[in-house]
C-alpha positions as CSV (number, residue, x, y, z in Angstrom):
1,M,24.2,-54.4,47.6
2,K,24.3,-50.7,45.8
3,R,27.4,-49.2,44.5
4,T,28.5,-46.2,45.4
5,T,29.0,-43.3,42.7
6,T,31.7,-40.6,43.1
7,A,31.2,-37.4,40.7
8,R,33.6,-34.4,40.9
9,V,31.2,-31.3,40.2
10,K,30.9,-27.8,40.1
11,I,28.6,-25.8,41.5
12,F,28.6,-21.8,41.7
13,G,32.2,-21.9,41.1
14,E,33.0,-24.3,44.1
15,T,34.2,-28.1,43.3
16,Y,32.4,-30.7,45.4
17,H,32.8,-34.7,45.4
18,L,29.2,-36.1,45.7
19,K,28.9,-39.7,46.6
20,G,25.6,-41.8,46.0
21,D,24.0,-44.8,44.9
22,A,22.9,-43.0,41.5
23,T,25.2,-42.8,38.0
24,E,27.7,-40.5,37.7
25,Q,25.5,-38.6,34.8
26,H,22.7,-38.6,37.6
27,L,25.0,-36.8,40.0
28,H,26.3,-34.6,37.3
29,R,22.3,-33.7,36.1
30,L,22.1,-32.5,39.7
31,A,24.9,-30.3,40.2
32,E,23.9,-28.6,37.0
33,M,20.5,-28.0,38.1
34,V,21.6,-26.6,41.4
35,D,24.4,-24.4,40.0
36,Q,21.8,-23.4,37.5
37,R,19.2,-22.2,39.8
38,M,21.6,-20.5,42.1
39,R,22.7,-18.4,39.2
40,E,19.5,-17.5,38.4
41,I,19.1,-16.5,41.9
42,A,22.0,-14.3,42.3
43,A,21.5,-12.6,39.0
44,R,18.1,-11.3,40.2
45,S,19.9,-10.4,43.5
46,P,23.7,-9.9,43.1
47,H,23.6,-8.1,46.7
48,L,23.1,-11.8,48.3
49,D,25.9,-13.5,49.6
50,V,26.4,-17.4,48.6
51,P,25.0,-18.8,51.4
52,R,21.7,-16.6,51.1
53,V,21.7,-17.8,47.3
54,A,21.9,-21.1,48.5
55,V,19.1,-21.3,50.8
56,L,16.8,-19.6,48.4
57,A,17.8,-22.3,45.6
58,A,16.9,-24.5,48.2
59,L,13.6,-23.0,49.2
60,S,12.8,-22.8,45.2
61,F,13.6,-26.5,44.6
62,A,11.4,-27.6,48.0
63,D,8.6,-25.6,46.5
64,E,8.8,-27.3,43.1
65,V,8.4,-30.7,44.8
66,L,5.8,-29.7,47.0
67,R,3.9,-28.2,43.9
68,L,4.8,-31.4,42.1
69,R,3.6,-33.9,45.0
70,R,0.2,-31.7,45.2
71,E,-0.1,-32.7,41.3
72,L,0.6,-36.0,41.6
73,D,-1.8,-36.8,44.4
74,E,-4.4,-34.8,42.7
75,V,-4.0,-37.3,39.4
76,Y,-4.0,-40.1,42.0
77,E,-7.5,-39.1,43.2
78,L,-8.7,-38.6,39.7
79,L,-7.5,-42.2,38.6
80,E,-9.1,-43.6,42.1
81,E,-12.5,-41.8,41.2
82,E,-12.2,-43.7,37.5
83,T,-11.2,-46.9,38.9
84,E,-14.2,-46.5,41.5
85,G,-16.7,-45.3,38.7
86,K,-15.8,-48.2,36.5
87,S,-16.5,-51.0,39.4
88,T,-19.5,-49.9,40.2
89,E,-21.0,-49.7,36.8
90,S,-22.8,-52.8,35.7
91,P,-21.0,-55.4,33.4
92,P,-22.2,-55.4,29.6
93,P,-25.1,-57.7,29.0
94,E,-23.9,-61.4,27.9
95,G,-23.9,-61.8,23.9
96,G,-23.0,-58.3,22.9
97,G,-26.5,-57.1,23.8
98,T,-27.3,-56.8,19.8
């Protein structure tokens, strides 16, 4: 059974009590990342209200996830091609071929 961890964090000036099956350090790191992204967005667009800053931060993270997934898929494809190429090659001759 997974243990639930609770962490008290601050994101964009608001305190939140997060619960999850990750470590407390991990939950704090997540909050730091969200806080930083929201602050970056708010600094570029100071006229935005908090909900819009939060939505733009969420979209920014979603875009990052999609890009990383695409890159990971490309790596998997390359590995698959390399593995298939090796399985179709002729095995080396016995006796070392010298």
